[in-house]
FIZARO-994689 format. One record per residue (C-alpha): residue in three letters; x, y, z. Coordinates in steps of 0.001 Angstrom, whole numbers, plus 524288, in hexadecimal, padded with zeros to 5 digits. Example, Ala and Ser with C-alpha at 12.3 -4.5 7.8 and 13.67 -1.06 7.14 Angstrom:
2
ALA8300C7EE6C81E78SER835667FBDC81BE4
END
This chain:
283
UNK7EE4D821CB7B1FDUNK7EF23816DE7BBB0UNK7E39180E187BDA7UNK7DF6D8120E7CBC4UNK7D519807DC7CBD8UNK7E0797FD847CAF3UNK7D92D7F4E97C2AEUNK7E3997F5607B73EUNK7EFF17F9A17BE3DUNK7F5967EC777BD3FUNK7F38A7E3357B19FUNK7FA297D71D7B6E3UNK7FAE57CFAB7C2D7UNK806297D2617CC20UNK8113E7C7737C988UNK812BF7C5E37D8B3UNK806CD7C0917DF7DUNK8011F7C8817EAF1UNK7F47C7CA307F31BUNK7EF567D7E87F5BBUNK7E9007D9EC8029EUNK7E1997E7A280480UNK7E00C7EAF58139FUNK7D4797F40E8137FUNK7CB3E7F95681E61UNK7C2478040C820CAUNK7C7B980A5D82C66UNK7CF658158D82810UNK7D14E821F78309AUNK7D42782B96824A5UNK7CA288255381A8FUNK7C0B981CE782153UNK7BB938110281984UNK7C61A8135680E4CUNK7C72280620808B8UNK7B8D7806A28041FUNK7B9B0814EB7FE97UNK7B601815E67F169UNK7BFC4819C97E6FDUNK7BBAC819CE7D844UNK7AEC48122D7DB94UNK7B612806DC7E3ABUNK7BAC0805447F135UNK7C938808A07F468UNK7CCC67FB1F7F8F4UNK7C6F27F56D7EC47UNK7D0077FEAD7E45FUNK7DC817F9A17ECF9UNK7D73B7EAF47E982UNK7D7067ED6E7DA8EUNK7E4637F3087DC2DUNK7E9707E6987E337UNK7E33D7DE097D9A7UNK7E8647E5A67CD90UNK7F5D27E3487D3C9UNK7F3927D52E7D194UNK7F1217D0937DFA9UNK7ED737C2247E0D3UNK7E3697C57C7EACDUNK7DEE77D32F7EF19UNK7D8C37D3057FDD1UNK7D2697DE5F80434UNK7D5657DC2F81304UNK7CCF47E49781BB3UNK7C5597E48082890UNK7B83E7EA1582340UNK7ADCF7E1A781D2EUNK7A9DC7ED58813FFUNK7B7727EC5280D1CUNK7B5AA7DDD880C33UNK7A8AF7DFB3804CEUNK7ADA57EA807FBCBUNK7B9F67E1127F899UNK7B03E7D5B77F4FBUNK7A7E57DF747ED4DUNK7B3027E24E7E48CUNK7B8757D5257E38FUNK7C2FB7D52D7ED13UNK7C6D37CB927F7E9UNK7C6FF7D14C8056AUNK7C8FA7CC0F812D2UNK7C43C7D17F82062UNK7CF177D35182977UNK7D0C27D76983873UNK7CE427E54883C0DUNK7D8847E55B845BEUNK7E3BE7E70083B93UNK7EC257F2A983E2EUNK7F1AA7F29682F7CUNK7EEF57ED9F82231UNK7FA7A7E4C48241BUNK7F4D17DE0382F2DUNK7E8277DC8D826A4UNK7F0657D61F81B7FUNK7F67D7CD0182570UNK7E93B7C895829A3UNK7E6387C5DC81A9CUNK7F2A47BED5818BBUNK7EE5F7B5CE8241EUNK7E14A7B41B81F55UNK7E53B7AF778122EUNK7F0EE7A789816A1UNK7F96B7AD2080BDEUNK807467A7CF809EAUNK812517AF5C810D6UNK8178A7B38A802D3UNK80AA47B8E67FDDCUNK80C257C7567FA76UNK801AA7CFAD80015UNK7FFDC7DDB37FC3BUNK7F9457E6D680637UNK7F2137F00C7FCDFUNK7EC367FB3780578UNK7DE457FD3A80456UNK7DF4C80BB580239UNK7E7F780BA97F6B1UNK7DEF580BCB7EA57UNK7E9938114E7E20AUNK7F3A0806967E513UNK7FB34802BA7D7DBUNK7F9977F4197D561UNK8072A7F5007CEE5UNK80CE97F96B7DC02UNK8066E7ED947E348UNK80CD27E4E27DA40UNK819B77EB107DB09UNK81A487EA3D7E998UNK815337DB9A7E953UNK81FFD7D80A7DFB4UNK82A487DFC67E84EUNK826D97D77D7F3AEUNK8279E7CAAC7EB2EUNK835E47CE5A7E7D2UNK839A07D1D27F699UNK839F37C5017FC7BUNK8402F7CA008090CUNK8351B7D41A80B06UNK8281F7D211810C4UNK822187DEBB80B77UNK822937E6E780029UNK81DD37F4B27FF0AUNK81FF18007C7F62DUNK825BA80E657F5C0UNK828978197A7ECC0UNK83258824527ECFBUNK82DD9832197F1F4UNK834DC83F297F14BUNK82AF2849347F5ADUNK82FA284D88802ACUNK820FE84F76806DCUNK81FFB8412F805E4UNK82CE483D6980B85UNK828F2844A88183DUNK81A8C841B481888UNK817D883782823C3UNK80C518317C81BCEUNK8166B82D0281139UNK81D1682127815A6UNK82B0081FEB81199UNK83432813F881048UNK842AA8119780F62UNK8483380552809A1UNK854337FC8380AAAUNK85CF77F9A07FE4BUNK853FC7EE1A7FB17UNK847B07F66C7FA50UNK841F47F1DF8072AUNK83C747FB438118EUNK844EB7FFA381C0FUNK83AB48089682206UNK82E5C8106C81F39UNK82AFA81C8B82584UNK82240828B882534UNK82E658314D827DDUNK836B4835BB81C31UNK840F78295381A0FUNK84AF18295F81642UNK84ED28372F81D34UNK857F383E2A81329UNK86004844C181D7CUNK8685284DD88151EUNK85C1C8513D80C4DUNK852B98542A81680UNK8596985887822C0UNK85BEA866B181EAFUNK84DA1867E381AA9UNK84679861E6825E5UNK83C4B863CF82A6BUNK838A986CE981EE1UNK83213861FC816F9UNK82F0D86B9980BEEUNK83CF586D9B80931UNK8413E85F7580986UNK8494585BAF7FCF3UNK8464184E7C7F53AUNK84B94842F47FB00UNK8592483EE17F74BUNK85567830B27F8F5UNK849A4827F77F540UNK83ED7828D97FE71UNK833B381ED77FD4FUNK825398202D80054UNK81F75813C4804E9UNK8130180DEF7FD7FUNK80ACD807048069DUNK8090B7FA467FE97UNK80DAE7ED5E80468UNK810B57E0367FF3BUNK8124A7D641809F5UNK816357C79780A8AUNK80B167C0E581214UNK814A17BAF781BFDUNK8181E7C8DC82116UNK808897CC2C8224DUNK808857C0AE82A90UNK813607C57783391UNK80E9F7D3E283349UNK803A17D2BA83E16UNK80D037CCF08473AUNK8177A7D78484567UNK8180E7E1AC8504AUNK815A57EF8984C3DUNK822EB7F70A84AF5UNK8269B8037A851CCUNK829DB809E884444UNK81D5F805A983F88UNK815DB80C6A84AC6UNK81E8E8189784959UNK81CB181A2683ABDUNK80F408144C838B9UNK813EF80AE882E81UNK810937FC8C82F2AUNK81BB07F85082582UNK8260E7FB9482FE2UNK820697F08A838F0UNK825AE7E6E582D46UNK833317EDE382C99UNK834187EE5F83BA8UNK832827DF3683C65UNK83C127DC718318FUNK833C17DB57824F0UNK838BC7E05381871UNK82FE97E95980FA1UNK833897EA008016BUNK831057F7387FBDAUNK82DD07F9647ECD3UNK8318A807557E8CEUNK828FD80B7F7DD7AUNK82838818867D666UNK818F5818277D5B4UNK813468215B7E093UNK8067A81A527E499UNK7F9F08218F7E686UNK7F749823DE7F440UNK7ECC381BC57FB1FUNK7DF56820B48012FUNK7E0C88252D80FA0UNK7D917831D58108BUNK7CD38837A0809ADUNK7D65A83F63800D7UNK7DCA48329F7FCC0UNK7CFBA82D6B7F997UNK7CAF4839087F1C8UNK7D855838947EA28UNK7D75682A6F7E67EUNK7C8E182C967E2DBUNK7CD0F837287DA00UNK7D7A582F017D2A0UNK7CDBB823B07D152UNK7C3C182CD87CB20UNK7CD5F832A07C21EUNK7D26E824C77BDC2UNK7C411820F47BB78UNK7C12C82D237B37BUNK7CCDE82B2A7AB0EUNK7C8A281DC17A6C6UNK7C0CC81C55799F2UNK7B2E0817E479AE8UNK7B1F1809BC79AA7UNK7A77280B9D7905CUNK7B06A8127578771UNK7B6FC80BCF77CE3UNK7C65080BD877D64
END
C-alpha cells in the first residue's frame, strides 16, 4: 500500500534542485476553508507541504493571502509568505513569490496545489527532471492515457494533444483528438462509442516552471482560447511558450474540490493509519 502521508514515499533527494510553492487560500466556493480542513489529524495544506518535502524540494513555501494559513504553516515547521489578495490565479501568486525572493531565471519552481494531499512525490520529481531536460521549454506538466469514453467526453476532464517531441499543442475540455471514423457513426450516443483508435491523454494539473517564465506571466494578456476553455495554460501557448508534457502510466488520485472528495480522502488516510502497526509493538 502506498504511504498516503507521504513521509516515506521518497527516500532520497531529487537530483535536480527545485523549489516547491504551494498557493493556498481559504476562499473556495465549493468547499470553503478547504486548505485548513483536517485530514488524518492535520490540515490539508500541511499534507501537501509534506509531499513536496518528500519529493526533495530545496525549499517548501506556502503562499497565501490569509494570516491563519501562515500561522498553521509555522506551527508545522513550514515556511510561508503572505501574498496579495488580488491574484486571479495560483500562477500569479507564484510570480509574486519569485519576485519576493529574487530567484534566478533558471530556478525551477513547482506549483504544488494546496488541495492535492495525495500527490505522489515521485511524480513531482519526474516533472522537475523533465523540465530540466527540455531546455527550450518554460513549463513542464504531466498527462496519462485514458480510454474510458465517459472520461473522454467529460468536460471536467482536461485533455491534451502533443507534437512529435512531446510538447503540448493544445489543451481542451472537449474530446481531442476527435477520432472521426470511430466516433462519427455513433455520435451523439456516447454510451455506444468505441474505444479510441489513438492515444488520448488526460492532463494532470502539476506544473514545473522556470522562474523567468513566472516573471513574464503577469504581463501576458489573457488569451481568447484561455477564456473560452477556462484553462490558464492556454495563455502560455497563445504567447508562444513551450510546454513539455511527461506521459506517465500512473493515474494520480484526485484532488479535494468538494465535500465528497474530502470524505473520500479522509477515508483513505484512516484506512492507512489503521493498517500501520502500533508503534509500541515490536517488529
